[in-house]
N, CA and C of each residue as an Amber inpcrd file, in Angstrom:
protein
   369
   0.4740000   7.0920000 -13.6810000  -0.4260000   6.0900000 -13.4340000
   0.3020000   4.9400000 -12.3350000  -0.4280000   4.5840000 -11.3060000
   0.0590000   3.8970000 -10.2400000  -0.2650000   2.3800000 -10.4630000
  -1.0130000   2.2200000 -11.3810000  -1.6930000   0.7500000 -11.7090000
  -1.0000000   0.3160000 -12.9480000  -0.8590000  -1.2730000 -13.0910000
  -0.4080000  -1.9030000 -14.1440000  -1.4090000  -2.5410000 -14.8170000
  -1.1780000  -2.4190000 -15.9870000  -2.2650000  -3.2180000 -17.0520000
  -1.8460000  -4.8560000 -17.0790000  -2.5300000  -5.6390000 -16.7340000
  -2.3090000  -7.0530000 -16.6930000  -2.7910000  -7.6720000 -17.9880000
  -1.8790000  -8.5230000 -18.6050000  -2.4800000  -9.1870000 -19.6420000
  -2.0710000 -10.8370000 -19.8010000  -2.3820000 -11.6440000 -20.5420000
  -1.9740000 -13.0830000 -20.3930000  -0.5470000 -13.1040000 -20.6290000
   0.1700000 -12.3300000 -21.3570000   1.5340000 -11.9130000 -21.5720000
   2.3140000 -11.7270000 -20.2890000   1.8100000 -10.8700000 -19.5440000
   2.7110000 -10.1870000 -18.3980000   2.0620000 -10.9400000 -16.9620000
   1.0040000 -11.5940000 -16.8320000   0.3550000 -11.9430000 -15.5740000
   1.0940000 -12.7850000 -14.8040000   1.4550000 -13.8340000 -15.3520000
   2.5180000 -14.8360000 -14.3720000   3.8450000 -14.2260000 -14.0090000
   4.4400000 -13.4320000 -14.7890000   5.4280000 -12.7480000 -14.4060000
   5.2080000 -11.6850000 -13.4380000   4.1780000 -11.0520000 -13.1860000
   3.9040000 -10.0760000 -12.4240000   3.6000000 -10.5650000 -11.1550000
   2.8680000 -11.7460000 -11.0730000   2.5030000 -12.3540000  -9.8720000
   3.6950000 -13.0440000  -9.2330000   4.6100000 -13.6860000  -9.9600000
   5.7500000 -14.4070000  -9.4850000   6.7970000 -13.3800000  -8.9670000
   6.7620000 -12.2830000  -9.6210000   8.1330000 -11.5610000  -9.2740000
   7.6860000 -10.4700000  -8.2090000   6.6100000 -10.4420000  -7.8260000
   6.0360000  -9.6090000  -6.6250000   5.4540000 -10.1760000  -5.5300000
   5.8510000  -9.9810000  -4.3150000   5.2910000 -10.7460000  -3.1050000
   3.7020000 -10.1530000  -2.9250000   3.3270000  -9.2240000  -3.2780000
   1.8320000  -8.6250000  -2.8720000   1.4470000  -7.9070000  -4.3150000
   0.2820000  -8.6410000  -4.7370000  -0.3900000  -7.9920000  -5.9440000
  -1.7730000  -7.9260000  -5.6920000  -2.2540000  -6.8250000  -6.0710000
  -3.7900000  -6.6360000  -5.8120000  -4.1290000  -6.5840000  -7.3240000
  -5.3250000  -7.0370000  -7.6870000  -5.8450000  -7.2540000  -9.1940000
  -7.1990000  -6.8240000  -9.2590000  -7.5860000  -5.9680000  -9.8290000
  -9.0660000  -5.3340000 -10.2810000  -9.3240000  -5.9490000 -11.6590000
 -10.2650000  -6.8680000 -11.6850000 -11.0030000  -7.3250000 -13.0720000
 -12.0960000  -6.4040000 -13.3660000 -11.9850000  -5.7320000 -14.4050000
 -12.9580000  -4.7130000 -14.6650000 -13.3900000  -4.9190000 -16.2010000
 -14.3500000  -3.7870000 -16.5650000 -14.6380000  -3.7410000 -18.0170000
 -15.0720000  -2.3510000 -17.9670000 -14.7730000  -1.8410000 -19.3720000
 -15.0500000  -0.2380000 -19.3380000 -16.5980000  -0.0750000 -19.4060000
 -17.5690000  -0.8980000 -19.9300000 -19.0470000  -0.8020000 -19.8050000
 -19.6310000  -0.8700000 -18.3700000 -18.7060000  -1.1950000 -17.4710000
 -19.3400000  -1.6330000 -16.1720000 -19.2400000  -0.4760000 -15.3720000
 -20.4230000   0.2230000 -14.9550000 -20.3470000   1.4280000 -14.1040000
 -20.1390000   1.2710000 -12.6640000 -20.1670000   0.0910000 -11.9310000
 -19.4770000  -0.1610000 -10.6430000 -17.9310000  -0.1380000 -10.6930000
 -17.5700000  -0.7100000 -11.8980000 -16.1400000  -0.5950000 -12.1050000
 -15.5450000   0.7870000 -12.2430000 -16.2270000   1.5150000 -13.0920000
 -15.7710000   2.9500000 -13.3970000 -15.7730000   3.6800000 -12.0270000
 -16.8100000   3.3950000 -11.1300000 -16.7000000   4.1850000  -9.9500000
 -15.7490000   3.7270000  -8.7850000 -15.1520000   2.4480000  -8.8280000
 -14.4590000   1.8280000  -8.0900000 -12.9370000   2.3290000  -8.4810000
 -12.6470000   2.7290000  -9.7560000 -11.3570000   2.8150000 -10.3430000
 -10.7320000   4.0820000  -9.6550000 -11.2780000   5.1410000  -9.2360000
 -10.3920000   6.1270000  -8.5920000 -10.2520000   5.7710000  -7.0610000
 -10.8110000   4.8800000  -6.7570000 -10.6550000   4.3480000  -5.1910000
  -9.2970000   3.4450000  -5.3740000  -9.5280000   2.7120000  -6.2870000
  -8.2620000   1.5420000  -6.5660000  -7.0670000   2.4250000  -6.8010000
  -7.1260000   3.5390000  -7.7180000  -5.6980000   4.4440000  -8.0860000
  -5.6250000   4.9340000  -6.7400000  -6.2880000   5.4890000  -6.1310000
  -5.7920000   6.2850000  -4.6250000  -5.2080000   5.3590000  -3.7460000
  -5.7110000   4.0000000  -3.8470000  -4.9550000   2.9260000  -2.9550000
  -3.6100000   2.7010000  -3.3410000  -3.6510000   2.6120000  -4.8680000
  -2.1400000   2.3590000  -5.3740000  -1.3020000   3.5110000  -5.0780000
  -1.6450000   4.5740000  -5.0770000  -0.9570000   5.7770000  -4.7980000
  -0.3980000   5.7820000  -3.2720000  -1.3640000   5.3680000  -2.4560000
  -1.2090000   5.2530000  -0.9920000  -0.0810000   4.2120000  -0.5900000
  -0.1990000   3.1120000  -1.4990000   0.8160000   2.0270000  -1.0270000
   1.6770000   1.7140000  -2.2740000   2.6360000   2.7050000  -2.4480000
   3.5920000   2.3790000  -3.5880000   4.3680000   1.1440000  -3.6270000
   4.3870000   0.5440000  -2.4920000   5.2980000  -0.7040000  -2.1530000
   4.6190000  -1.8640000  -2.6370000   3.2480000  -1.8870000  -3.1150000
   2.5380000  -2.6640000  -3.6390000   2.1800000  -2.8360000  -5.0860000
   2.1080000  -4.0480000  -5.6760000   1.5160000  -3.8860000  -7.0310000
   0.1890000  -3.8030000  -7.3070000  -0.4810000  -2.9070000  -8.1170000
  -1.9170000  -2.7750000  -8.2420000  -2.1670000  -2.9970000  -9.7820000
  -2.5770000  -4.3200000  -9.9860000  -2.8190000  -4.6400000 -11.5060000
  -4.4470000  -4.4380000 -11.8910000  -4.4600000  -4.2960000 -13.1850000
  -5.9840000  -4.1320000 -13.4440000  -6.0790000  -5.1590000 -14.7660000
  -6.9200000  -5.8610000 -14.9460000  -7.3350000  -6.9450000 -15.7990000
  -8.7920000  -6.4410000 -16.4560000  -8.5980000  -5.9490000 -17.7310000
  -9.7120000  -5.6910000 -18.4740000 -10.3490000  -6.9830000 -19.1400000
 -11.3990000  -7.3830000 -18.6890000 -12.0690000  -8.5220000 -18.8020000
 -12.5060000  -8.7110000 -20.2280000 -12.7330000  -7.5110000 -20.9280000
 -13.2390000  -7.5440000 -22.2040000 -11.9200000  -8.1970000 -23.2360000
 -10.9590000  -7.2660000 -23.0010000  -9.5320000  -7.5190000 -23.7540000
  -8.9230000  -8.8770000 -23.4400000  -9.2340000  -9.1830000 -22.0400000
  -8.4490000 -10.4830000 -21.4970000  -9.2880000 -11.5250000 -21.2170000
 -10.1070000 -11.8730000 -21.9800000 -11.3520000 -12.9300000 -21.5600000
 -10.7380000 -14.1980000 -21.1740000  -9.7590000 -14.6000000 -21.7700000
  -8.8840000 -15.7930000 -21.3130000  -8.5870000 -15.8940000 -19.9130000
  -7.8950000 -14.6190000 -19.5900000  -7.3600000 -14.5700000 -18.1560000
  -8.7380000 -14.3550000 -16.9890000  -9.7180000 -13.7730000 -17.5790000
 -10.8240000 -13.7020000 -16.6950000 -11.4640000 -15.0910000 -16.5080000
 -11.3780000 -15.8920000 -17.7620000 -12.0370000 -17.0550000 -17.4210000
 -11.2470000 -18.1670000 -16.6540000  -9.9570000 -17.7060000 -16.8030000
  -9.0140000 -18.6420000 -15.9560000  -9.3750000 -18.6750000 -14.6010000
  -9.5520000 -17.5640000 -14.1680000  -9.8970000 -17.2560000 -12.6990000
 -11.2630000 -17.3960000 -12.2970000 -12.1510000 -17.6660000 -13.2820000
 -13.6860000 -17.9250000 -13.1260000 -14.3840000 -16.6380000 -12.7550000
 -13.9930000 -15.6980000 -13.2380000 -14.6960000 -14.2310000 -12.9530000
 -15.9500000 -14.2250000 -13.7790000 -17.0390000 -14.1260000 -12.9170000
 -18.3650000 -14.0000000 -13.5720000 -18.9080000 -12.6950000 -13.1150000
 -18.5470000 -12.0410000 -12.2390000 -19.0870000 -10.6410000 -11.8010000
 -17.9730000  -9.5660000 -11.8180000 -18.3250000  -8.5050000 -12.1060000
 -17.2720000  -7.4880000 -12.1060000 -17.8500000  -6.3620000 -11.4750000
 -16.8470000  -5.3360000 -10.8240000 -15.4110000  -5.6040000 -10.5620000
 -15.4390000  -6.7280000  -9.4460000 -14.1400000  -7.4030000  -9.8310000
 -13.9630000  -8.4240000  -8.8060000 -12.3990000  -8.1150000  -8.3390000
 -12.2490000  -7.9040000  -7.0680000 -10.8040000  -7.7950000  -6.5050000
 -10.3530000  -9.0050000  -5.9650000  -8.7230000  -9.2620000  -6.5150000
  -8.1040000 -10.2600000  -5.9500000  -6.9840000  -9.7670000  -5.2370000
  -6.4540000 -10.4980000  -4.2920000  -5.0790000 -10.2110000  -3.7210000
  -4.3620000 -11.4900000  -3.7820000  -3.0300000 -11.4510000  -4.1380000
  -2.1510000 -12.5960000  -4.4420000  -1.0190000 -12.2220000  -3.6040000
  -0.7170000 -12.9750000  -2.4540000   0.4850000 -12.8410000  -1.5010000
   1.4020000 -14.1910000  -1.8640000   2.6630000 -13.8020000  -2.1150000
   3.6510000 -15.0070000  -2.4490000   2.9740000 -15.9330000  -3.4390000
   2.3290000 -15.5150000  -4.2670000   1.8460000 -16.3750000  -5.3620000
   0.5720000 -17.2240000  -4.8580000   0.0190000 -16.6270000  -3.8780000
  -1.0920000 -17.5660000  -3.2470000  -2.3960000 -16.3800000  -3.2580000
  -3.4290000 -16.8110000  -3.7910000  -4.6010000 -15.8820000  -3.8860000
  -5.2490000 -16.0140000  -2.4510000  -5.1310000 -14.9820000  -1.5730000
  -5.5100000 -14.7180000  -0.2370000  -7.0190000 -14.2740000  -0.1730000
  -7.5030000 -13.5150000  -1.2510000  -8.6450000 -12.7920000  -1.2750000
  -9.2600000 -12.8430000  -2.8110000 -10.4240000 -12.9160000  -2.9130000
 -11.1170000 -12.8120000  -4.2110000 -12.7490000 -12.4740000  -3.8110000
 -13.1520000 -11.3390000  -4.2100000 -14.5700000 -11.0380000  -4.0590000
 -14.9610000  -9.8510000  -5.1020000 -16.4240000 -10.0860000  -5.5800000
 -16.9950000  -9.3950000  -6.3330000 -17.3710000  -8.0990000  -5.6050000
 -17.4080000  -7.1420000  -6.4000000 -18.0800000  -5.9900000  -5.8060000
 -17.1300000  -4.6430000  -5.4840000 -17.7050000  -3.3990000  -5.6880000
 -16.8640000  -2.4150000  -5.5340000 -16.7500000  -1.8260000  -4.2240000
 -15.6570000  -1.6420000  -3.6130000 -15.3940000  -1.4010000  -2.2460000
 -15.1460000   0.0140000  -2.0800000 -15.9300000   0.4880000  -0.7870000
 -15.4840000   1.9070000  -0.4760000 -13.9530000   2.1610000  -0.1380000
 -13.4430000   3.2130000   0.0610000 -12.0390000   3.4220000   0.3700000
 -11.7040000   2.9570000   1.5470000 -12.4280000   3.0970000   2.8620000
 -12.2980000   2.6570000   3.9880000 -12.0680000   1.3210000   3.9250000
 -13.1590000   0.5190000   3.2800000 -13.0010000  -0.8080000   3.2800000
 -11.7710000  -1.5990000   2.5510000 -11.3140000  -0.8840000   1.4340000
 -10.3040000  -1.3150000   0.5960000  -8.8850000  -1.0700000   1.4930000
  -8.7560000   0.0510000   2.1920000  -7.5800000   0.4150000   3.0950000
  -7.6220000  -0.8120000   4.2360000  -8.9700000  -1.1770000   4.6700000
  -8.8590000  -2.1560000   5.7690000  -8.4870000  -3.6020000   5.2990000
  -8.9420000  -3.7910000   4.1070000  -8.4100000  -5.0970000   3.3540000
  -7.2100000  -5.1980000   3.1280000  -6.3390000  -4.1200000   2.8530000
  -5.0000000  -4.2600000   2.4430000  -4.2960000  -4.4830000   3.8140000
  -4.8440000  -3.5170000   4.8330000  -3.9970000  -3.9160000   6.0800000
  -4.2400000  -5.2230000   6.4550000  -5.1920000  -5.9790000   6.5460000
  -5.4650000  -7.1400000   6.8590000  -4.6230000  -8.2690000   6.1410000
  -4.3330000  -8.0440000   4.7600000  -3.5370000  -8.7370000   3.8660000
  -2.2580000  -8.7840000   4.0240000  -1.8680000  -7.3530000   4.4900000
  -0.4160000  -7.2650000   5.0760000  -0.0560000  -7.9280000   6.2200000
  -0.8110000  -8.2810000   6.9900000  -0.9190000  -8.9780000   8.3600000
  -0.9680000 -10.3640000   8.4590000  -1.2820000 -10.9600000   7.2270000
  -1.2940000 -12.2380000   7.0290000  -0.0880000 -12.9910000   7.2560000
   0.1420000 -13.8990000   8.2030000   1.3840000 -14.9210000   8.1790000
   1.3760000 -15.7060000   7.2210000   1.9950000 -15.7190000   5.8830000
   1.8170000 -16.5730000   4.7370000   2.3490000 -18.0580000   5.1940000
   3.1540000 -18.2820000   6.0630000   3.6430000 -19.7670000   6.3940000
   2.5450000 -20.4770000   6.9450000   1.6580000 -19.5390000   7.8200000
   0.3620000 -20.2040000   8.3370000  -0.6710000 -20.3740000   7.3460000
  -0.8190000 -19.4430000   6.4730000  -1.6380000 -19.7890000   5.1000000
  -1.2650000 -20.8790000   4.4360000  -0.0080000 -20.9610000   4.1130000
   0.3010000 -22.1730000   3.3410000   0.1360000 -23.5940000   4.0330000
   0.3840000 -23.3400000   5.4490000   0.1340000 -24.6840000   6.2020000
  -1.3660000 -24.8200000   6.0300000  -2.1480000 -24.2330000   6.2180000
  -3.5970000 -24.3590000   5.9920000  -4.0330000 -24.8590000   4.9450000
  -3.4850000 -24.4390000   3.6970000  -3.8470000 -24.7780000   2.3550000
  -3.1810000 -26.3400000   2.3550000  -2.1780000 -26.6500000   2.6650000
  -1.6140000 -27.8930000   2.7770000  -2.4610000 -28.9640000   3.6420000
  -2.7940000 -28.5070000   4.7040000  -3.6390000 -29.2760000   5.5980000
  -4.9060000 -29.6120000   5.0350000  -5.7690000 -28.5230000   4.2970000
  -6.8940000 -28.7580000   3.4630000  -6.6440000 -29.6150000   2.4910000
  -5.4030000 -29.8120000   1.6940000  -5.3070000 -30.7110000   0.5560000
  -5.1520000 -31.9350000   1.0720000  -4.5220000 -32.3170000   2.1860000
  -4.3970000 -33.5760000   2.8380000  -5.7430000 -34.1820000   3.3580000
  -6.8020000 -33.1780000   3.6750000  -8.0740000 -33.8310000   4.2330000
  -8.7780000 -34.1690000   2.9200000  -8.5070000 -33.6660000   1.7210000
  -9.2720000 -33.9980000   0.4200000  -8.7520000 -34.9850000  -0.1640000
  -7.4090000 -35.1590000  -0.0180000  -6.6300000 -36.2660000  -0.9280000
  -6.5900000 -37.5830000  -0.0590000
């Protein structure tokens, strides 16, 4: 299996130890989640250098709540411990592939600078 089950026990370590983590928030009763699962698994197999995690929102309710997950499936991408993408909805394979390419192309120094600037504007 190419994906990693994420729990509140291993989530922080997984995100801090890996520079690029995709996270699928899902539940076993969710039909769109089950339809998205093979697409996500294939992307994991096609991108072995990235970590593909899955959070079962039923078993990990605290984790889902901590991220404000209200709709599933929700896909999140974390690069260098910064969430750069989070959106509910099952993606088709081509859209997921494109999203991964866009996330790979991000200049994380630029992203961090924008976050810092936004923080200064608010504070």
